[in-house]
C-alpha positions in Angstrom: 0.3 -0.1 0.0 1.8 3.0 -1.6 1.8 6.1 0.6 -0.4 8.8 -1.2 0.5 11.6 1.6 3.9 11.9 0.6 3.4 11.3 -2.9 0.9 15.0 -2.7 3.1 16.7 -0.5 5.8 16.4 -2.9 4.0 16.9 -6.1 2.5 20.3 -4.2 6.6 21.2 -4.5 7.6 19.7 -7.6 9.4 17.1 -6.1 10.2 13.8 -7.7 11.7 10.7 -6.0 14.7 11.5 -7.4 15.0 15.1 -6.4 14.2 13.9 -3.0 16.9 11.4 -2.7 19.6 13.7 -3.3 18.3 16.1 -0.9 17.9 13.6 2.0 21.0 11.5 1.0 19.3 8.5 0.1 19.0 5.6 -3.1 16.0 7.0 -5.4 14.8 3.5 -5.0 14.4 3.7 -1.5 12.5 6.9 -1.8 10.5 5.9 -4.6 9.5 2.7 -2.0 8.2 5.3 0.6 5.8 6.6 -1.7 5.0 3.5 -4.2 5.2 0.8 -1.0 4.2 2.6 1.6 7.9 2.1 3.3 9.0 4.3 6.9 11.9 5.6 6.5 14.5 6.3 9.8 13.0 9.1 12.2 16.2 11.1 11.4 15.2 10.8 7.6 11.3 11.5 8.1 12.4 14.7 9.7 14.8 15.5 6.7 11.7 15.0 4.4 9.3 17.0 6.0 11.8 19.9 6.0 12.1 19.5 2.5 8.6 19.7 1.4 7.6 21.9 4.2 5.2 19.6 6.1 4.7 18.0 9.5 6.8 14.5 10.0 3.4 13.0 11.5 1.3 14.7 8.2 3.3 12.2 6.3 4.2 9.4 8.4 1.7 8.5 11.2 3.7 7.0 14.1 2.0 3.7 14.7 2.7 4.8 19.2 1.7 8.7 18.6 -2.4 7.7 19.7 -0.8 6.4 23.1 1.0 10.3 23.3 -1.1 13.4 24.7 -1.8 15.5 21.1 0.3 18.5 22.0 3.0 15.8 22.7 3.6 14.2 19.2 5.5 16.5 17.7 8.1 16.6 20.5 7.7 12.6 20.4 8.6 12.5 16.4 11.6 15.5 17.3 12.9 13.2 20.1 12.9 10.8 17.8 14.8 12.3 15.2 17.5 13.8 17.5 21.0 13.1 17.4 21.9 14.5 20.6 19.2 15.4 23.5 20.4 17.2 26.6 17.4 17.5 29.6 17.2 19.2 32.7 14.6 17.7 35.3 14.4 19.9 39.0 11.7 17.3 40.8 11.3 14.2 38.6 13.2 11.5 36.3 12.8 12.8 32.8 10.7 10.4 30.7 13.6 8.8 28.9 14.3 7.4 31.8 11.9 6.3 33.8 10.4 3.0 34.6 7.0 1.9 34.8 6.0 1.8 37.7 7.8 5.2 38.6 6.2 6.5 35.1 2.3 5.3 36.5 3.1 6.4 40.5 3.3 10.3 39.1 0.7 9.5 36.9 -1.9 8.3 39.3 -0.9 10.8 41.9 -3.9 13.0 43.2 -6.4 10.6 40.6 -6.5 13.5 38.3 -6.5 11.0 35.5 -9.0 8.5 35.2 -7.0 4.5 35.1 -7.2 4.1 31.3 -5.7 7.5 30.5 -3.1 6.8 33.3 -2.2 3.6 30.9 -2.5 5.1 27.8 0.3 7.8 28.6 2.6 5.4 30.6 2.6 3.3 27.0 3.5 6.0 25.3 6.4 7.2 27.4 7.8 3.8 27.1 7.0 3.7 23.5 9.4 6.7 23.4 12.2 5.7 25.6 12.8 2.8 22.5 14.6 5.8 20.6 17.7 4.5 23.6 17.8 0.9 21.8 18.1 2.4 18.1 21.0 1.6 16.0 22.2 4.9 15.8 21.4 6.1 19.5 20.9 10.1 20.1 23.1 11.0 22.6 21.2 11.9 26.0 22.5 14.3 28.8 20.6 14.4 31.3 20.6 16.4 34.6 18.7 16.4 37.5 18.7 17.6 41.4 19.2 15.0 44.0 15.7 15.5 45.1 14.8 13.7 42.6 16.4 10.3 43.6 15.6 10.9 47.3 11.6 12.0 47.5 9.3 9.3 47.9 7.5 8.4 44.5 4.9 5.5 44.8 6.6 3.5 47.6 9.5 2.2 48.1 9.9 -0.5 45.6 9.2 2.2 43.2 11.8 3.8 44.2 14.5 1.3 44.9 13.8 0.1 41.2 13.9 3.7 39.4 17.7 4.4 41.0 18.7 1.2 40.4 17.7 1.7 36.2 19.2 5.1 36.1 22.5 3.7 37.8 22.3 1.1 35.0 21.4 3.8 32.4 24.1 6.0 33.1 26.6 3.2 32.6 25.5 3.0 29.1 27.9 5.0 26.2 25.3 7.5 24.9 23.7 8.0 28.3 25.1 10.7 30.7 22.9 11.2 34.0 24.2 14.0 36.4 23.5 14.9 39.1 23.6 18.2 41.2 24.4 17.7 45.0 21.2 19.0 47.4 24.0 21.4 49.1 24.1 23.3 45.9 22.4 26.8 45.9 19.8 28.0 44.4 20.8 27.9 40.5 19.1 29.1 37.4 17.6 25.6 36.0 15.2 25.2 39.2 13.0 27.9 37.0 12.2 25.2 35.7 12.7 21.9 33.6 13.5 22.0 29.6 14.8 19.8 27.4 17.3 20.7 24.3 17.4 18.2 20.8 19.8 18.6 18.3 18.8 17.6 14.8 20.7 16.2 11.8 21.0 19.2 10.1 22.6 21.1 13.0 19.2 23.1 13.8 18.5 22.8 17.6 15.1 23.2 19.4 13.8 23.0 22.6 10.7 21.8 24.7 9.2 23.2 28.2 6.0 21.7 30.2 4.1 23.0 32.4 0.9 21.7 34.1 -1.2 22.0 31.8 0.7 21.3 28.4 3.8 21.1 26.9 5.3 23.9 24.1 8.0 23.3 21.4 10.8 26.2 21.1 11.6 27.0 17.7 12.7 30.4 18.6 16.4 30.7 17.6 16.6 33.5 20.6 14.6 31.7 23.1 16.2 28.6 21.8 19.8 30.1 22.4 18.5 31.1 26.0 17.7 28.3 26.9 20.7 26.3 25.9 22.8 29.1 28.4 20.5 27.6 30.8 21.8 24.4 30.0 25.7 25.0 30.3 24.8 27.0 33.6 23.0 24.0 35.0 25.6 21.6 33.4 28.1 23.6 35.2 26.2 22.7 38.7 26.2 19.1 38.5 28.5 16.5 39.1 31.0 14.9 36.7 29.7 11.5 35.2 31.4 9.2 37.6 30.8 11.5 40.6 27.3 11.0 39.8 27.0 7.8 39.2 28.3 6.6 42.6 25.9 9.0 44.4 23.2 7.4 42.9 24.5 4.0 43.8 24.7 5.2 47.2 21.1 6.7 47.0 20.1 2.9 45.5 21.1 1.7 48.6 18.7 4.1 51.2 15.7 2.4 49.2 16.3 -1.1 49.6 
């Protein structure tokens, strides 16, 4: 089954399989299969094609797991899959890409604000996102968290024991760094709120910020540059990778 949406988008801007293939650096036969056979390219290639055609990635290739994410999160989830680097700062929670299923469920269930079915839908979407870290060419992830994230009870002690152990294991992966800002550190710029920066294959950088209602993708260069400066500031407050991993393992013993 072909991809009619892609064919129409290509025709609208005068692109052929050959010309599009040249711009995104793939074999023309491969690009042809996207249209004629409905083949789905790698996330980074999808991003490049969408940029050439002036469309949203999700418009050309609705992702199988996108229904599980909140509607306003779809664009960021696709950018996350296309990214070659992700820099995340979280002052209060473990970042979504590093959450265990039990931790994510406990967070979303707190207060009874969401129906159980909605909780399970969002948890499933969050776990789907984590597959990016197991991809053939995964992004380089650097996650900075405050020490309170490791010590504040979420769910019960078993949930925290599993989550902190999971962080320690993740930090051993070559493409993942988990860095911790010690509790005794004074006020720093990151405490104004969480944010994420995603570096894309074409050199562009976008950001994502979240609040109580919804998240927002930031693509204004001035705003992204401001968040990049904040990232450099908070990263400077964190312990180096080895020291952070040692601290994570130390805190893990307090939950077991």
